Residue, then its C-alpha position, 0 to 999 in steps of 0.5 A: m500499500k503507497e503511503i500516498p496513492c494515485l486516485a482515480i476517480v471514474v464517472p459514467c455518464y450519460k446525457e449529462e451535458a447538463v451537469l458536466h461542468e459542474t461536475h468537474k469543477r467540484l471534483s477538481q476543488l476536491l482532488d485540488q485539496l487532497i493533493e495539497e494535503k498529501q492525501i493523494a499523489s499528483d498524477s490522480y484524475v478524473l475518467y468520463v465514460n461517455d455511455g453512447s450520449t446523443d447529446q453533447t456529452w462527449p463535446i464536453i468531455q474533449d474540451l475538459y481533457q484539453h483545456e482543464s486539469y485532471a479530465c480524463g476520457l473514454n467514449l465508447a461506440g454505443n450505450v450500454g447501460h450503467q453497469n457496463a459503462l462504469m466496468a469499461g472505465l474500472d477495466l481501464v485505470k485499474d493498471y493506472c492507480d492505485i484506488a478507484v472511486s466510482i461515483d455518478a454525474d449527478l452530483q447527488d452523492d457527496i463527493l466530500v466523503i471521498a477524502e475519508m474513503v481514502r482515509r480508510y483505505k490508508e486504514g488497511y480497507d480494499i473496498v469502501y462503500g458510500v452508504r446512505k443515511e436516510r432516503k429523505t430526498d426520495t419520493w415515497f414511491k422510489r423510497e418503499t420500492a427500494q428498501a423492497f428491493y434490498r429485503l428481496m435481495n437479501m431474502m433471495g440470499v444475494k449479498t449486498v450492502y443496503n443503501h449502497a448503490d454504486y459509489r465506492l472505493m476500491s483498492k487496485r488489488a480489488l480492482q484486479h480481482l473484479a475484472r477477473f468475472r467475465e459474466r455479461n449480465l453485470f450487477l455490481r452491487g452483487l460482484v463487488p461484495l464477493i471479492g472479500y478482501q476488507t471492507t468498511c462503509v462511510y455514511y453520508n446523506r444524498s442530495k438532489r440532482w443538481a441539473g438534467e434529468s433521472k436517467y432511471p426510469l422505473k422500467k429500468m429500475l425493474d429491470f435492473a432489479i430482475d438482473g440483480i436477482t437472477s444474476f445472483s440467485v436461483k431461489p426463483v427456480r426453487m420456488i417454483f418446484w415448492l408451488g408446483c408441489v403446492f398446487i399438487l396437493i390443492g390438486i388432491g384435495v379438490t379431486i377428493w372433494t369432487l369424489y365425495t360430493h359425486y358419491i352423495h350426489d350434491t354435484v351442480p354442473g357449472w362452469a365457474s369452478l373449472i374456469i377459474s382452475i384454468w385461469l389459476v394453473g395457467g397463470f402459474i404455468l406462465a409465470a414459471l415458465g417466464i421465470v426459467g426463461e429468464y435463466i435461460g436467456k441469461i444463460y444464451i448471453e453469456v455462453k455467446d460470450r459477447p464483449r460488454y462494450n466496444i472502446e471507440r477513443t480514450l484520452m489518457r494524460k500522460d501522467a496518468 
């Protein structure tokens, strides 16, 4: 462990033209302070990863690289999603830094916590998670769905850090170990805890987005949750088996009841019970096929072994 480590801040960006200048201004001020205090090396830098944005995000990153200190850039050839874009940045910086911090560009995460993360690294921790103290800035719906997500992940046996997103510090050896995970269905919040090593948490209050719009609508949040569960747990498939057993027991009970009513001549011809049974069983079968299909689809993607991303251009400083 170096006494004065080189820090790389990785910032995935998708249509962030409204906030990038302010983001770099604040991160530069933080780096100036940490370098002056000799907490990090003078060759530390910020890597902005453009995830196939269709606005002025990449031209702004190029301008920052040419005219501002610390700024570096990585331009992906197309939009590959937040997790893959973040992984692309971490893959690149692992050979050019001693520690890396991943943070979103929207300025909602408290960047001042990075100083505390660096201190915890120097105490011997390889991974330092940024964890929200509370969710007062969230809407009621987002707060409740987020808490339900963490509870569900815990119930499914997926190891995650409660109220932690992708704001974290990782040491060089943790980054190198993370690069060994080759799956295409990335869920970094579940992958990073699998690395092991010494971990700890720092806590902060999350602010509202400084500018622009959220890139995580409800549909993307649901897709993210499904990916997280199906990438790390087989419990949904096992639940199908047990639900099938329950339906078999119900079927046996209904059969016994039907035979009993038939022999005591108390049967009334009708279609309601038949239709309800068909719909219930049919719905269960379709749901079960959907869950199994989700896993088969992931196997299909993994066995093709396609690259996660395609790098179009890299802007790295010579001293980085």
